[in-house]
PDB file with SEQRES, HELIX, SHEET and CRYST1 records, atoms N, CA, C and O in Angstrom:
SEQRES   1 A   57  UNK UNK UNK UNK UNK UNK UNK UNK UNK UNK UNK UNK UNK          
SEQRES   2 A   57  UNK UNK UNK UNK UNK UNK UNK UNK UNK UNK UNK UNK UNK          
SEQRES   3 A   57  UNK UNK UNK UNK UNK UNK UNK UNK UNK UNK UNK UNK UNK          
SEQRES   4 A   57  UNK UNK UNK UNK UNK UNK UNK UNK UNK UNK UNK UNK UNK          
SEQRES   5 A   57  UNK UNK UNK UNK UNK                                          
HELIX    1 AA1 UNK A   37  UNK A   39  5                                   3    
HELIX    2 AA2 UNK A   40  UNK A   53  1                                  14    
SHEET    1 AA1 3 UNK A   5  UNK A  12  0                                        
SHEET    2 AA1 3 UNK A  15  UNK A  24 -1                                        
SHEET    3 AA1 3 UNK A  27  UNK A  36 -1                                        
CRYST1    1.000    1.000    1.000  90.00  90.00  90.00 P 1           1          
ATOM      1  N   UNK A   1     -70.835 -61.833  48.312  1.00  0.00           N  
ATOM      2  CA  UNK A   1     -70.854 -63.279  47.885  1.00  0.00           C  
ATOM      3  C   UNK A   1     -72.007 -64.042  48.190  1.00  0.00           C  
ATOM      4  O   UNK A   1     -72.543 -63.945  49.294  1.00  0.00           O  
ATOM      5  N   UNK A   2     -72.441 -64.806  47.289  1.00  0.00           N  
ATOM      6  CA  UNK A   2     -73.609 -65.636  47.455  1.00  0.00           C  
ATOM      7  C   UNK A   2     -73.159 -67.184  47.083  1.00  0.00           C  
ATOM      8  O   UNK A   2     -72.031 -67.409  46.643  1.00  0.00           O  
ATOM      9  N   UNK A   3     -74.070 -68.167  47.281  1.00  0.00           N  
ATOM     10  CA  UNK A   3     -73.682 -69.487  46.732  1.00  0.00           C  
ATOM     11  C   UNK A   3     -73.698 -69.574  45.221  1.00  0.00           C  
ATOM     12  O   UNK A   3     -73.246 -70.565  44.649  1.00  0.00           O  
ATOM     13  N   UNK A   4     -74.217 -68.542  44.569  1.00  0.00           N  
ATOM     14  CA  UNK A   4     -74.403 -68.574  43.045  1.00  0.00           C  
ATOM     15  C   UNK A   4     -73.323 -67.620  42.339  1.00  0.00           C  
ATOM     16  O   UNK A   4     -73.006 -67.791  41.162  1.00  0.00           O  
ATOM     17  N   UNK A   5     -72.769 -66.582  43.155  1.00  0.00           N  
ATOM     18  CA  UNK A   5     -71.751 -65.720  42.514  1.00  0.00           C  
ATOM     19  C   UNK A   5     -71.075 -64.880  43.512  1.00  0.00           C  
ATOM     20  O   UNK A   5     -71.479 -64.722  44.664  1.00  0.00           O  
ATOM     21  N   UNK A   6     -69.962 -64.321  42.972  1.00  0.00           N  
ATOM     22  CA  UNK A   6     -69.219 -63.246  43.786  1.00  0.00           C  
ATOM     23  C   UNK A   6     -68.884 -62.138  42.896  1.00  0.00           C  
ATOM     24  O   UNK A   6     -68.711 -62.350  41.696  1.00  0.00           O  
ATOM     25  N   UNK A   7     -68.779 -60.946  43.411  1.00  0.00           N  
ATOM     26  CA  UNK A   7     -68.249 -59.796  42.628  1.00  0.00           C  
ATOM     27  C   UNK A   7     -67.331 -58.941  43.558  1.00  0.00           C  
ATOM     28  O   UNK A   7     -67.595 -58.703  44.737  1.00  0.00           O  
ATOM     29  N   UNK A   8     -66.345 -58.555  42.966  1.00  0.00           N  
ATOM     30  CA  UNK A   8     -65.319 -57.758  43.621  1.00  0.00           C  
ATOM     31  C   UNK A   8     -64.977 -56.572  42.761  1.00  0.00           C  
ATOM     32  O   UNK A   8     -64.988 -56.691  41.536  1.00  0.00           O  
ATOM     33  N   UNK A   9     -64.660 -55.379  43.371  1.00  0.00           N  
ATOM     34  CA  UNK A   9     -64.462 -54.239  42.644  1.00  0.00           C  
ATOM     35  C   UNK A   9     -63.403 -53.437  43.524  1.00  0.00           C  
ATOM     36  O   UNK A   9     -63.582 -53.305  44.735  1.00  0.00           O  
ATOM     37  N   UNK A  10     -62.314 -52.916  42.881  1.00  0.00           N  
ATOM     38  CA  UNK A  10     -61.394 -52.097  43.641  1.00  0.00           C  
ATOM     39  C   UNK A  10     -60.688 -51.225  42.702  1.00  0.00           C  
ATOM     40  O   UNK A  10     -60.946 -51.210  41.498  1.00  0.00           O  
ATOM     41  N   UNK A  11     -59.757 -50.469  43.284  1.00  0.00           N  
ATOM     42  CA  UNK A  11     -58.853 -49.499  42.559  1.00  0.00           C  
ATOM     43  C   UNK A  11     -57.573 -50.101  42.513  1.00  0.00           C  
ATOM     44  O   UNK A  11     -57.202 -50.713  43.515  1.00  0.00           O  
ATOM     45  N   UNK A  12     -56.780 -50.029  41.449  1.00  0.00           N  
ATOM     46  CA  UNK A  12     -55.331 -50.360  41.355  1.00  0.00           C  
ATOM     47  C   UNK A  12     -54.687 -49.331  40.544  1.00  0.00           C  
ATOM     48  O   UNK A  12     -54.847 -49.268  39.325  1.00  0.00           O  
ATOM     49  N   UNK A  13     -53.894 -48.451  41.275  1.00  0.00           N  
ATOM     50  CA  UNK A  13     -53.261 -47.259  40.587  1.00  0.00           C  
ATOM     51  C   UNK A  13     -54.429 -46.335  40.052  1.00  0.00           C  
ATOM     52  O   UNK A  13     -55.328 -45.921  40.784  1.00  0.00           O  
ATOM     53  N   UNK A  14     -54.332 -46.071  38.789  1.00  0.00           N  
ATOM     54  CA  UNK A  14     -55.380 -45.260  38.168  1.00  0.00           C  
ATOM     55  C   UNK A  14     -56.489 -46.072  37.382  1.00  0.00           C  
ATOM     56  O   UNK A  14     -57.120 -45.554  36.461  1.00  0.00           O  
ATOM     57  N   UNK A  15     -56.678 -47.311  37.780  1.00  0.00           N  
ATOM     58  CA  UNK A  15     -57.518 -48.119  37.134  1.00  0.00           C  
ATOM     59  C   UNK A  15     -58.573 -48.701  38.176  1.00  0.00           C  
ATOM     60  O   UNK A  15     -58.272 -48.941  39.345  1.00  0.00           O  
ATOM     61  N   UNK A  16     -59.763 -48.892  37.668  1.00  0.00           N  
ATOM     62  CA  UNK A  16     -60.780 -49.614  38.451  1.00  0.00           C  
ATOM     63  C   UNK A  16     -60.795 -50.955  37.844  1.00  0.00           C  
ATOM     64  O   UNK A  16     -60.741 -51.060  36.619  1.00  0.00           O  
ATOM     65  N   UNK A  17     -60.869 -52.054  38.657  1.00  0.00           N  
ATOM     66  CA  UNK A  17     -61.165 -53.452  38.214  1.00  0.00           C  
ATOM     67  C   UNK A  17     -62.370 -53.944  38.881  1.00  0.00           C  
ATOM     68  O   UNK A  17     -62.667 -53.643  40.037  1.00  0.00           O  
ATOM     69  N   UNK A  18     -63.055 -54.709  38.123  1.00  0.00           N  
ATOM     70  CA  UNK A  18     -64.290 -55.357  38.538  1.00  0.00           C  
ATOM     71  C   UNK A  18     -64.228 -56.749  38.015  1.00  0.00           C  
ATOM     72  O   UNK A  18     -63.952 -56.978  36.838  1.00  0.00           O  
ATOM     73  N   UNK A  19     -64.513 -57.780  38.982  1.00  0.00           N  
ATOM     74  CA  UNK A  19     -64.545 -59.229  38.567  1.00  0.00           C  
ATOM     75  C   UNK A  19     -65.777 -59.779  39.170  1.00  0.00           C  
ATOM     76  O   UNK A  19     -66.047 -59.595  40.357  1.00  0.00           O  
ATOM     77  N   UNK A  20     -66.524 -60.450  38.366  1.00  0.00           N  
ATOM     78  CA  UNK A  20     -67.769 -61.226  38.802  1.00  0.00           C  
ATOM     79  C   UNK A  20     -67.674 -62.608  38.221  1.00  0.00           C  
ATOM     80  O   UNK A  20     -67.378 -62.814  37.044  1.00  0.00           O  
ATOM     81  N   UNK A  21     -67.942 -63.559  39.116  1.00  0.00           N  
ATOM     82  CA  UNK A  21     -67.920 -64.927  38.767  1.00  0.00           C  
ATOM     83  C   UNK A  21     -69.282 -65.611  39.172  1.00  0.00           C  
ATOM     84  O   UNK A  21     -69.688 -65.490  40.328  1.00  0.00           O  
ATOM     85  N   UNK A  22     -69.976 -66.311  38.253  1.00  0.00           N  
ATOM     86  CA  UNK A  22     -71.191 -66.963  38.492  1.00  0.00           C  
ATOM     87  C   UNK A  22     -70.907 -68.500  38.644  1.00  0.00           C  
ATOM     88  O   UNK A  22     -70.103 -69.021  37.872  1.00  0.00           O  
ATOM     89  N   UNK A  23     -71.454 -69.146  39.483  1.00  0.00           N  
ATOM     90  CA  UNK A  23     -71.225 -70.548  39.718  1.00  0.00           C  
ATOM     91  C   UNK A  23     -72.492 -71.417  39.213  1.00  0.00           C  
ATOM     92  O   UNK A  23     -73.622 -71.101  39.587  1.00  0.00           O  
ATOM     93  N   UNK A  24     -72.292 -72.457  38.404  1.00  0.00           N  
ATOM     94  CA  UNK A  24     -73.476 -73.309  38.068  1.00  0.00           C  
ATOM     95  C   UNK A  24     -72.898 -74.657  37.747  1.00  0.00           C  
ATOM     96  O   UNK A  24     -71.916 -74.822  37.022  1.00  0.00           O  
ATOM     97  N   UNK A  25     -73.608 -75.649  38.366  1.00  0.00           N  
ATOM     98  CA  UNK A  25     -73.229 -77.007  38.288  1.00  0.00           C  
ATOM     99  C   UNK A  25     -71.644 -77.105  38.587  1.00  0.00           C  
ATOM    100  O   UNK A  25     -71.180 -76.783  39.680  1.00  0.00           O  
ATOM    101  N   UNK A  26     -70.900 -77.552  37.572  1.00  0.00           N  
ATOM    102  CA  UNK A  26     -69.489 -77.642  37.776  1.00  0.00           C  
ATOM    103  C   UNK A  26     -68.642 -76.638  36.951  1.00  0.00           C  
ATOM    104  O   UNK A  26     -67.448 -76.843  36.733  1.00  0.00           O  
ATOM    105  N   UNK A  27     -69.297 -75.561  36.508  1.00  0.00           N  
ATOM    106  CA  UNK A  27     -68.784 -74.427  35.785  1.00  0.00           C  
ATOM    107  C   UNK A  27     -68.640 -73.193  36.516  1.00  0.00           C  
ATOM    108  O   UNK A  27     -69.377 -72.993  37.481  1.00  0.00           O  
ATOM    109  N   UNK A  28     -67.721 -72.287  36.146  1.00  0.00           N  
ATOM    110  CA  UNK A  28     -67.633 -70.963  36.675  1.00  0.00           C  
ATOM    111  C   UNK A  28     -67.542 -70.073  35.436  1.00  0.00           C  
ATOM    112  O   UNK A  28     -66.726 -70.338  34.554  1.00  0.00           O  
ATOM    113  N   UNK A  29     -68.322 -69.075  35.356  1.00  0.00           N  
ATOM    114  CA  UNK A  29     -68.465 -68.079  34.388  1.00  0.00           C  
ATOM    115  C   UNK A  29     -67.931 -66.729  34.981  1.00  0.00           C  
ATOM    116  O   UNK A  29     -68.463 -66.243  35.979  1.00  0.00           O  
ATOM    117  N   UNK A  30     -66.947 -66.174  34.395  1.00  0.00           N  
ATOM    118  CA  UNK A  30     -66.455 -64.895  34.916  1.00  0.00           C  
ATOM    119  C   UNK A  30     -66.269 -63.839  33.938  1.00  0.00           C  
ATOM    120  O   UNK A  30     -66.165 -64.088  32.737  1.00  0.00           O  
ATOM    121  N   UNK A  31     -66.220 -62.615  34.441  1.00  0.00           N  
ATOM    122  CA  UNK A  31     -65.889 -61.491  33.506  1.00  0.00           C  
ATOM    123  C   UNK A  31     -64.993 -60.575  34.458  1.00  0.00           C  
ATOM    124  O   UNK A  31     -65.231 -60.387  35.652  1.00  0.00           O  
ATOM    125  N   UNK A  32     -64.011 -60.079  33.797  1.00  0.00           N  
ATOM    126  CA  UNK A  32     -63.089 -59.147  34.510  1.00  0.00           C  
ATOM    127  C   UNK A  32     -62.946 -57.923  33.591  1.00  0.00           C  
ATOM    128  O   UNK A  32     -62.629 -58.042  32.408  1.00  0.00           O  
ATOM    129  N   UNK A  33     -63.186 -56.774  34.166  1.00  0.00           N  
ATOM    130  CA  UNK A  33     -63.141 -55.565  33.353  1.00  0.00           C  
ATOM    131  C   UNK A  33     -62.310 -54.517  34.126  1.00  0.00           C  
ATOM    132  O   UNK A  33     -62.474 -54.327  35.331  1.00  0.00           O  
ATOM    133  N   UNK A  34     -61.363 -53.809  33.336  1.00  0.00           N  
ATOM    134  CA  UNK A  34     -60.495 -52.824  33.931  1.00  0.00           C  
ATOM    135  C   UNK A  34     -60.743 -51.578  33.101  1.00  0.00           C  
ATOM    136  O   UNK A  34     -60.848 -51.663  31.877  1.00  0.00           O  
ATOM    137  N   UNK A  35     -60.837 -50.428  33.742  1.00  0.00           N  
ATOM    138  CA  UNK A  35     -61.065 -49.239  33.040  1.00  0.00           C  
ATOM    139  C   UNK A  35     -60.438 -48.071  33.841  1.00  0.00           C  
ATOM    140  O   UNK A  35     -60.112 -48.256  35.013  1.00  0.00           O  
ATOM    141  N   UNK A  36     -60.269 -46.920  33.259  1.00  0.00           N  
ATOM    142  CA  UNK A  36     -59.553 -45.702  33.899  1.00  0.00           C  
ATOM    143  C   UNK A  36     -60.515 -45.342  35.002  1.00  0.00           C  
ATOM    144  O   UNK A  36     -61.725 -45.251  34.791  1.00  0.00           O  
ATOM    145  N   UNK A  37     -59.956 -45.137  36.195  1.00  0.00           N  
ATOM    146  CA  UNK A  37     -60.715 -44.537  37.322  1.00  0.00           C  
ATOM    147  C   UNK A  37     -61.441 -43.185  37.031  1.00  0.00           C  
ATOM    148  O   UNK A  37     -62.520 -42.890  37.547  1.00  0.00           O  
ATOM    149  N   UNK A  38     -60.813 -42.456  36.234  1.00  0.00           N  
ATOM    150  CA  UNK A  38     -61.419 -41.118  36.026  1.00  0.00           C  
ATOM    151  C   UNK A  38     -62.680 -41.205  35.036  1.00  0.00           C  
ATOM    152  O   UNK A  38     -63.360 -40.214  34.770  1.00  0.00           O  
ATOM    153  N   UNK A  39     -62.927 -42.487  34.514  1.00  0.00           N  
ATOM    154  CA  UNK A  39     -64.049 -42.725  33.621  1.00  0.00           C  
ATOM    155  C   UNK A  39     -65.076 -43.571  34.464  1.00  0.00           C  
ATOM    156  O   UNK A  39     -66.006 -44.103  33.857  1.00  0.00           O  
ATOM    157  N   UNK A  40     -64.970 -43.717  35.741  1.00  0.00           N  
ATOM    158  CA  UNK A  40     -65.734 -44.658  36.475  1.00  0.00           C  
ATOM    159  C   UNK A  40     -67.201 -44.476  36.297  1.00  0.00           C  
ATOM    160  O   UNK A  40     -67.907 -45.461  36.084  1.00  0.00           O  
ATOM    161  N   UNK A  41     -67.719 -43.244  36.374  1.00  0.00           N  
ATOM    162  CA  UNK A  41     -69.157 -42.977  36.315  1.00  0.00           C  
ATOM    163  C   UNK A  41     -69.638 -43.330  34.965  1.00  0.00           C  
ATOM    164  O   UNK A  41     -70.741 -43.864  34.841  1.00  0.00           O  
ATOM    165  N   UNK A  42     -68.850 -43.055  33.883  1.00  0.00           N  
ATOM    166  CA  UNK A  42     -69.171 -43.332  32.512  1.00  0.00           C  
ATOM    167  C   UNK A  42     -69.342 -44.912  32.333  1.00  0.00           C  
ATOM    168  O   UNK A  42     -70.126 -45.352  31.493  1.00  0.00           O  
ATOM    169  N   UNK A  43     -68.637 -45.685  33.090  1.00  0.00           N  
ATOM    170  CA  UNK A  43     -68.594 -47.166  32.951  1.00  0.00           C  
ATOM    171  C   UNK A  43     -69.657 -47.859  33.695  1.00  0.00           C  
ATOM    172  O   UNK A  43     -70.047 -48.970  33.336  1.00  0.00           O  
ATOM    173  N   UNK A  44     -70.168 -47.210  34.777  1.00  0.00           N  
ATOM    174  CA  UNK A  44     -71.104 -47.731  35.777  1.00  0.00           C  
ATOM    175  C   UNK A  44     -72.265 -48.583  35.003  1.00  0.00           C  
ATOM    176  O   UNK A  44     -72.465 -49.773  35.250  1.00  0.00           O  
ATOM    177  N   UNK A  45     -72.921 -47.923  34.150  1.00  0.00           N  
ATOM    178  CA  UNK A  45     -74.122 -48.669  33.454  1.00  0.00           C  
ATOM    179  C   UNK A  45     -73.621 -49.805  32.562  1.00  0.00           C  
ATOM    180  O   UNK A  45     -74.295 -50.832  32.482  1.00  0.00           O  
ATOM    181  N   UNK A  46     -72.515 -49.680  31.912  1.00  0.00           N  
ATOM    182  CA  UNK A  46     -71.952 -50.705  31.078  1.00  0.00           C  
ATOM    183  C   UNK A  46     -71.563 -51.886  31.969  1.00  0.00           C  
ATOM    184  O   UNK A  46     -71.990 -53.011  31.710  1.00  0.00           O  
ATOM    185  N   UNK A  47     -70.783 -51.659  32.988  1.00  0.00           N  
ATOM    186  CA  UNK A  47     -70.413 -52.778  33.902  1.00  0.00           C  
ATOM    187  C   UNK A  47     -71.629 -53.462  34.448  1.00  0.00           C  
ATOM    188  O   UNK A  47     -71.676 -54.692  34.454  1.00  0.00           O  
ATOM    189  N   UNK A  48     -72.572 -52.765  34.887  1.00  0.00           N  
ATOM    190  CA  UNK A  48     -73.781 -53.358  35.462  1.00  0.00           C  
ATOM    191  C   UNK A  48     -74.504 -54.187  34.440  1.00  0.00           C  
ATOM    192  O   UNK A  48     -74.937 -55.292  34.765  1.00  0.00           O  
ATOM    193  N   UNK A  49     -74.669 -53.691  33.147  1.00  0.00           N  
ATOM    194  CA  UNK A  49     -75.310 -54.533  32.189  1.00  0.00           C  
ATOM    195  C   UNK A  49     -74.513 -55.833  31.803  1.00  0.00           C  
ATOM    196  O   UNK A  49     -75.098 -56.895  31.588  1.00  0.00           O  
ATOM    197  N   UNK A  50     -73.302 -55.711  31.736  1.00  0.00           N  
ATOM    198  CA  UNK A  50     -72.392 -56.896  31.467  1.00  0.00           C  
ATOM    199  C   UNK A  50     -72.484 -57.860  32.697  1.00  0.00           C  
ATOM    200  O   UNK A  50     -72.592 -59.070  32.504  1.00  0.00           O  
ATOM    201  N   UNK A  51     -72.445 -57.372  33.872  1.00  0.00           N  
ATOM    202  CA  UNK A  51     -72.554 -58.237  35.052  1.00  0.00           C  
ATOM    203  C   UNK A  51     -73.785 -58.941  35.080  1.00  0.00           C  
ATOM    204  O   UNK A  51     -73.796 -60.154  35.290  1.00  0.00           O  
ATOM    205  N   UNK A  52     -74.909 -58.234  34.871  1.00  0.00           N  
ATOM    206  CA  UNK A  52     -76.153 -58.938  34.958  1.00  0.00           C  
ATOM    207  C   UNK A  52     -76.493 -59.850  33.783  1.00  0.00           C  
ATOM    208  O   UNK A  52     -77.418 -60.656  33.874  1.00  0.00           O  
ATOM    209  N   UNK A  53     -75.760 -59.730  32.695  1.00  0.00           N  
ATOM    210  CA  UNK A  53     -75.914 -60.574  31.493  1.00  0.00           C  
ATOM    211  C   UNK A  53     -75.180 -61.865  31.635  1.00  0.00           C  
ATOM    212  O   UNK A  53     -75.432 -62.776  30.847  1.00  0.00           O  
ATOM    213  N   UNK A  54     -74.198 -62.031  32.678  1.00  0.00           N  
ATOM    214  CA  UNK A  54     -73.429 -63.162  32.769  1.00  0.00           C  
ATOM    215  C   UNK A  54     -74.356 -64.196  33.489  1.00  0.00           C  
ATOM    216  O   UNK A  54     -74.753 -64.034  34.643  1.00  0.00           O  
ATOM    217  N   UNK A  55     -74.666 -65.268  32.709  1.00  0.00           N  
ATOM    218  CA  UNK A  55     -75.421 -66.397  33.197  1.00  0.00           C  
ATOM    219  C   UNK A  55     -74.698 -67.688  33.185  1.00  0.00           C  
ATOM    220  O   UNK A  55     -73.840 -67.896  32.328  1.00  0.00           O  
ATOM    221  N   UNK A  56     -74.974 -68.506  34.024  1.00  0.00           N  
ATOM    222  CA  UNK A  56     -74.422 -69.898  33.959  1.00  0.00           C  
ATOM    223  C   UNK A  56     -75.574 -70.847  33.275  1.00  0.00           C  
ATOM    224  O   UNK A  56     -76.756 -70.509  33.215  1.00  0.00           O  
ATOM    225  N   UNK A  57     -75.124 -71.917  32.838  1.00  0.00           N  
ATOM    226  CA  UNK A  57     -76.062 -72.829  32.247  1.00  0.00           C  
ATOM    227  C   UNK A  57     -76.311 -73.993  33.031  1.00  0.00           C  
ATOM    228  O   UNK A  57     -77.098 -74.851  32.630  1.00  0.00           O  
TER     229      UNK A  57                                                      
END                                                                             
């Protein structure tokens, strides 16, 4: 966690969930992604690209 964003990732059953929220001014921009744990490595690059594309204004 930083003053500008937080990111959390965990397992729930057979799923991985990833949540990232960016803070800007009075707004919060978030993305929540759930995917099968058995596909975790296949999703790594996708989740990273989505996470880094999330920007506040």
